[in-house]
GUSEPA-61358 format. One record per residue: x, y, z of N, C-alpha, C, CB in turn; residue in one letter; residue number from 1. Coordinates in steps of 0.02 Angstrom, whole numbers, plus 50000, padded with zeros to 5 digits. Each point is the difference from the previous one (the first is absolute). Glycine has a CB too. Layout:
// residues N
X_Y_Z_X_Y_Z_X_Y_Z_X_Y_Z_A_NUM
...
//
This chain:
// residues 119
50040_49947_50004_49964_50046_49982_50050_50072_50023_49876_49916_50012_X_1
50170_50090_50013_50042_50063_49995_50023_49998_49945_50029_50013_50099_X_2
49993_49936_49866_50026_49997_49926_49951_50043_49963_50051_49880_50005_X_3
49893_50101_50015_49946_50030_49939_49974_50080_50032_49942_49855_49957_X_4
50052_50147_50105_49999_50086_50033_50058_50036_49970_49954_49973_50122_X_5
50110_50019_49857_50059_50025_50014_49985_50028_49920_50085_49919_50108_X_6
49890_50045_49839_49992_50026_49915_49947_50051_50008_50026_49882_49929_X_7
49937_50154_50132_49941_50038_50010_49955_50000_49939_50061_50068_50080_X_8
49925_49989_49897_49955_50018_49952_49982_49961_49919_50041_50102_50074_X_9
50028_49868_49939_50038_49996_49934_49971_49925_49998_50125_50091_49999_X_10
49889_49868_50036_49952_49930_50011_50064_49946_49956_49832_50059_49992_X_11
50154_49849_50042_50055_49969_49964_49953_49952_49979_50117_50024_50059_X_12
49942_49949_49850_49957_49934_49979_50015_49945_50059_50011_50021_49858_X_13
49978_49944_50118_50011_49911_50027_50072_49988_49990_49881_49945_49958_X_14
50117_50095_49946_50087_49945_50009_50035_50053_50003_50004_49887_49924_X_15
49985_50187_50108_50056_50029_50049_49999_49967_50066_49991_50110_49948_X_16
49954_49878_50076_49997_49985_50069_50059_49929_50019_49854_50052_49996_X_17
50127_49910_49932_50016_49919_49996_50097_50025_50014_49871_49922_49880_X_18
50135_50129_50080_50076_49995_49997_50050_50062_50050_49967_49948_49862_X_19
49987_50082_50167_50017_50030_50070_50013_49934_50061_49913_50120_49964_X_20
50032_49845_50032_49969_49947_50080_50055_49945_49966_49826_50015_50043_X_21
50201_49973_49871_50017_49953_49982_49973_49929_50032_50083_50083_49969_X_22
49850_49920_50004_49940_49947_50017_50003_49983_49910_49902_50059_50134_X_23
50065_49863_49870_49976_49991_49928_49916_50027_49988_50093_49888_49994_X_24
49894_50088_49970_49921_50037_49941_49945_49985_50056_50027_49955_49845_X_25
49964_49982_50161_49943_49971_50047_50005_50051_50081_50015_49848_49936_X_26
50052_50143_50096_49991_50037_50053_49992_50079_50000_50055_49905_50035_X_27
49978_50130_49924_49995_50061_49993_49912_50007_49974_50151_50019_49973_X_28
49802_49951_49995_49933_49995_50012_49967_49987_50039_50014_49991_49938_X_29
50009_49965_50101_49954_49971_50065_50011_50067_50056_50026_49840_49983_X_30
50029_50173_50021_49997_50088_50028_49964_50035_50000_50064_50007_49980_X_31
49940_49999_49940_49953_50068_49973_49930_49989_50031_50060_50016_49876_X_32
49922_49923_50106_49941_49981_50013_49964_50006_50075_50038_49934_49903_X_33
50015_50024_50125_49968_50000_50078_50006_50105_50027_50069_49823_50043_X_34
49969_50193_49963_50002_50069_49991_49949_50049_49970_50099_49958_50000_X_35
49888_50035_49950_49926_50000_50002_49949_49998_50023_50037_49984_49964_X_36
49967_49943_50048_49941_49987_50031_49986_50018_50066_50005_49924_49929_X_37
50052_50069_50106_49986_50041_50071_50013_50088_50001_50043_49878_50058_X_38
49941_50149_49870_49981_50055_49983_50055_50056_50011_49885_49953_50021_X_39
50183_50026_49996_50063_50009_50004_50025_50047_49939_50005_49886_50064_X_40
49976_50099_49892_50038_50015_49940_49925_50014_49943_50137_49911_50033_X_41
49877_50139_49922_49958_49978_49939_50017_49996_49938_49936_50036_50055_X_42
50051_49931_49888_50019_49993_49927_49958_50062_49963_50020_49855_50005_X_43
50016_50153_49937_49952_50040_49934_50043_49958_49963_49955_50142_50017_X_44
50011_49893_49928_50022_49944_49958_50028_50070_49932_49891_49856_50044_X_45
50181_50136_49944_50013_50060_49947_50036_49977_49932_50013_50081_50104_X_46
49988_49940_49851_50018_49987_49942_50071_50018_49979_49886_50007_49985_X_47
50139_49952_50022_50072_50010_49972_49995_49965_49914_50071_49987_50145_X_48
49937_50040_49821_50001_49967_49935_49956_49999_49973_50058_49949_50021_X_49
49940_49969_49968_49948_49951_49960_49996_49956_50072_50039_49995_49843_X_50
49967_50026_50195_50016_49928_50063_49940_50060_50052_50188_49921_49994_X_51
49765_50054_50069_49984_50022_50032_50045_49978_50074_49895_50017_49912_X_52
50099_50004_50135_50043_49992_50065_49972_50042_50044_50102_49973_49952_X_53
49905_49969_50118_49992_50004_50061_50021_50049_50040_49996_49909_49980_X_54
50003_50149_50044_50040_50046_50046_49967_50009_50068_50042_50061_49900_X_55
49995_49922_50149_49980_49987_50051_50023_50041_50060_49989_49901_49943_X_56
49978_50144_50088_49999_50062_50013_49984_49996_50093_49955_50041_49852_X_57
50078_49962_50194_49976_50016_50069_49940_50059_50027_50121_49957_50003_X_58
49827_50014_50023_49929_50025_49997_50013_50040_50021_49932_49935_50004_X_59
50120_50093_50040_50006_50084_50025_50037_50018_49943_50008_50005_50136_X_60
50002_49985_49809_50013_50050_49929_49946_49997_49956_50118_49981_49996_X_61
49841_49958_50015_49969_49991_49946_49936_50046_49958_50048_49898_50058_X_62
49944_50150_49996_49956_50056_49986_50019_50056_49967_49959_49966_50084_X_63
50119_50020_49927_50038_50072_49990_50046_50000_49916_50019_50009_50163_X_64
49958_49940_49828_50064_49941_49946_49961_50010_49929_50041_49875_50097_X_65
49986_50159_49855_49985_50019_49932_49955_49939_49964_50118_50075_49996_X_66
49914_49883_50019_49945_49920_49980_49947_50015_50010_50056_49913_50032_X_67
49917_50095_50056_49958_50009_50007_49937_50055_49961_50081_49944_50083_X_68
49955_50107_49922_49994_50064_49980_49949_49989_49907_50146_50048_50095_X_69
49912_49907_49889_49989_49996_49924_49935_49935_50010_50151_50038_49935_X_70
49852_49931_50099_49950_49962_50018_49929_50009_49980_50075_49990_50080_X_71
49918_50062_49984_49947_50053_50027_49963_50021_49900_50095_50069_50159_X_72
49960_49960_49818_49986_50067_49935_49966_49945_49957_50119_50104_49994_X_73
49917_49828_49990_49987_49934_49947_49943_50015_50018_50084_49902_49989_X_74
49879_50076_50086_49943_49979_50032_49926_50034_49968_50087_49984_50109_X_75
49926_50087_49912_49962_50062_49974_49982_50006_49931_50054_50051_50079_X_76
49987_49930_49891_50004_50013_49932_49970_49945_49960_50099_50066_50023_X_77
49900_49870_50030_49978_49928_49959_49915_50038_50025_50121_49853_50019_X_78
49880_50161_50045_49924_50008_50010_49984_50036_49963_49989_49984_50094_X_79
50015_50083_49889_49991_50047_49959_49957_49952_49918_50129_50089_50073_X_80
49924_49892_49888_49982_49974_49949_49976_49950_50000_50056_50049_49967_X_81
49919_49929_50102_49947_49945_49989_49924_50023_50021_50098_49911_50025_X_82
49922_50140_50006_49936_50040_50004_49980_50021_49937_50027_50039_50106_X_83
50033_50002_49846_49966_50043_49954_50003_49915_49940_50052_50179_50034_X_84
49954_49764_49976_49986_49951_49940_49902_49992_50024_50162_49912_49983_X_85
49838_50092_50086_49935_49977_50011_49952_50055_49961_50033_49938_50121_X_86
49973_50123_49895_49978_50047_49984_49978_50003_49914_50068_50039_50113_X_87
49986_49955_49853_49977_50002_49938_49970_49906_49972_50102_50132_49982_X_88
49892_49833_50066_49958_49938_49984_49931_50009_50016_50091_49931_50020_X_89
49915_50107_50016_49907_50021_50022_50010_50053_49950_49958_49983_50151_X_90
50055_50069_49818_49986_50042_49940_49982_49950_49938_50083_50099_50045_X_91
49951_49845_49960_49999_49957_49908_49952_49978_50010_50103_49958_49957_X_92
49885_50028_50109_49896_49932_50009_49968_50066_49990_49990_49875_50125_X_93
49994_50162_49912_49940_50054_50004_50011_50019_49919_50001_50057_50149_X_94
50053_49953_49809_49997_50009_49926_49965_49952_49950_50098_50050_50029_X_95
49931_49896_49997_49958_49939_49972_49929_50018_50007_50083_49911_50033_X_96
49884_50101_50008_49944_49964_50043_49979_50074_49963_50021_49901_50140_X_97
49983_50175_49828_49989_50045_49961_49986_49983_49941_50053_50052_50059_X_98
50001_49911_49919_50007_49988_49907_49932_49948_50014_50166_50000_49939_X_99
49827_49952_50096_49960_49944_49985_49929_50034_49995_50079_49907_50061_X_100
49911_50133_49995_49926_50044_50002_49997_50049_49938_49995_50003_50136_X_101
50033_50035_49846_50025_50040_49924_49971_49944_49933_50140_50062_50062_X_102
49892_49868_49935_49982_49950_49973_49916_49984_49982_50114_49973_50057_X_103
49886_50018_50032_49921_49972_49978_49959_50051_50012_50008_49884_50029_X_104
49986_50181_49950_49985_50055_49999_49975_50013_49896_50097_50029_50146_X_105
49961_49954_49845_50014_49990_49941_49946_49954_49968_50121_50022_50029_X_106
49876_49913_49994_49970_49938_49965_49966_50041_50008_50026_49885_50006_X_107
49929_50124_50036_49935_50044_50033_49964_50020_49934_50060_50059_50117_X_108
49992_49996_49870_49979_50047_49943_50010_49972_49932_50028_50092_50070_X_109
50009_49879_49916_49979_49949_49933_49956_49945_50008_50104_50018_49962_X_110
49848_49969_50079_49959_49955_50020_49928_50064_49953_50078_49914_50151_X_111
49935_50126_49896_49934_50056_50015_49998_50012_49924_50018_50073_50133_X_112
50018_49953_49840_50018_50019_49913_49981_49947_49961_50102_50064_50018_X_113
49909_49864_49995_49973_49954_49950_49945_49980_49995_50077_49974_50004_X_114
49876_50045_50076_49921_49990_50006_49989_50062_49959_49972_49936_50125_X_115
50037_50127_49873_49991_50058_49976_49983_49967_49922_50082_50086_50093_X_116
49983_49906_49885_49994_49984_49924_49945_49945_49953_50121_50030_50035_X_117
49886_49925_50026_49956_49942_50000_49918_50023_49986_50092_49939_50089_X_118
49905_50096_49962_49953_50043_49991_49954_50058_49949_50063_49959_50082_X_119
//
């Protein structure tokens, strides 16, 4: 834990933790999972080129970290996009209903014209 805490708000990946502690992959993974389960550290996914890695940050630094702030920005943006797409879907639905009502009116007018033409 002290090693993760020493990295501050930057966070540390499992690979960096493994190298610093000189342990294997499975041991580093187990340590991170245990510390996360006991809510001592928090993991944030970060894009590094084509890969996504989890950076682990001590809970005391988690709220101040750039990764946490970036996550909150992305979350807000995602919610905004979801609300916008729902609004567009509702508009399309109602536009479709209006279109079908207009089509029905046209059909009724055509039927009336046919009846008048026959009389």
